[in-house]
C-alpha positions in Angstrom: 0.0 0.0 0.0 1.4 3.4 -1.0 0.2 7.0 -0.3 -0.8 8.8 -3.5 -0.8 12.5 -3.0 -2.7 14.2 -5.8 -4.7 17.1 -7.1 -7.7 15.4 -8.8 -8.1 18.1 -11.5 -4.4 17.6 -12.6 -4.2 15.6 -15.8 -0.8 14.1 -14.8 -2.3 12.9 -11.5 -5.2 11.4 -13.4 -2.8 9.5 -15.7 -0.8 8.4 -12.7 -3.9 7.1 -10.9 -4.9 5.2 -14.0 -1.4 3.7 -14.1 -1.7 2.6 -10.4 -5.1 1.1 -11.1 -3.9 -0.7 -14.2 -1.0 -2.2 -12.3 -3.2 -3.3 -9.4 -1.2 -1.2 -6.9 -3.1 -0.5 -3.7 -3.0 3.1 -2.6 -4.5 5.6 -0.2 -5.4 8.8 -2.1 -4.9 12.2 -0.5 -6.1 15.5 -2.0 -3.1 17.8 -1.8 -5.2 21.0 -1.7 -7.5 19.7 1.1 -4.8 18.1 3.1 -1.5 19.8 2.3 1.6 17.9 3.4 3.1 19.3 6.6 6.7 20.6 6.8 7.6 17.5 8.8 6.1 15.2 6.2 7.9 17.1 3.4 11.2 16.8 5.2 10.7 13.1 5.8 9.7 12.5 2.1 12.6 14.6 0.9 15.1 12.7 2.9 13.6 9.3 1.8 13.5 10.3 -1.9 17.2 11.2 -2.3 16.0 14.0 -4.7 17.0 17.6 -4.6 14.4 19.6 -2.6 13.6 21.7 -5.7 12.0 18.5 -7.1 9.2 18.9 -4.5 8.2 22.3 -5.9 5.6 22.7 -8.7 7.9 24.9 -10.8 5.3 25.1 -13.6 2.5 26.3 -11.3 1.1 29.8 -11.3 1.7 30.3 -7.6 5.4 29.3 -7.9 5.8 31.9 -10.7 3.7 34.6 -9.1 5.9 34.3 -5.9 9.1 34.5 -8.0 10.4 31.4 -6.2 12.9 30.7 -9.0 14.9 33.6 -7.7 14.0 33.3 -4.0 14.7 29.6 -3.4 18.5 29.6 -3.7 18.7 32.0 -0.7 16.3 30.0 1.5 17.3 27.3 4.0 15.8 23.9 3.7 13.7 24.5 6.7 12.3 27.7 5.2 11.5 25.8 2.0 9.7 23.0 3.9 7.7 25.7 5.7 6.8 27.4 2.5 5.8 24.2 0.8 3.5 23.4 3.7 1.5 26.6 3.3 -0.2 25.7 0.0 -0.6 22.4 -1.8 -0.4 24.2 -5.1 3.3 24.8 -4.5 4.0 21.1 -4.2 4.9 18.9 -7.2 2.4 16.3 -7.8 1.6 13.5 -7.8 3.7 12.2 -5.0 3.9 8.5 -4.2 5.2 7.5 -0.8 6.1 3.9 -0.3 7.9 2.0 2.5 11.4 2.8 1.2 10.8 5.3 -1.7 9.2 8.6 -2.6 8.5 9.6 -6.2 7.5 13.1 -7.4 5.8 13.7 -10.7 4.8 10.9 -13.0 7.4 9.3 -15.2 6.1 5.8 -16.1 9.6 4.2 -16.6 10.7 5.4 -13.1 7.4 4.1 -11.6 7.8 0.7 -13.2 11.3 0.4 -11.8 10.4 1.4 -8.2 7.0 -0.2 -7.8 
């Protein structure tokens, strides 16, 4: 069983959910806007993922762009970035899949096939 953090209106999330269903992978779905990840969860997921923290930001989102985060993030500490991400689910890259020993951000089918 994995945790599937999604924004249901997101077409990438819809494709990812269909992929999970097609591959008979059990998951618990969590709406990222209604139940935004906490700073503590984001820190745990980031450490488990092995990815750069920037991979947890929805860099193509309107909120990211309107806040000029491309220029602001390099000057922020990791703690400040976790706190910022936890303020609004629309800042967070989606979908996120959290398994026992892995965390995946975004939907790249090849990567999902290798990890799940």
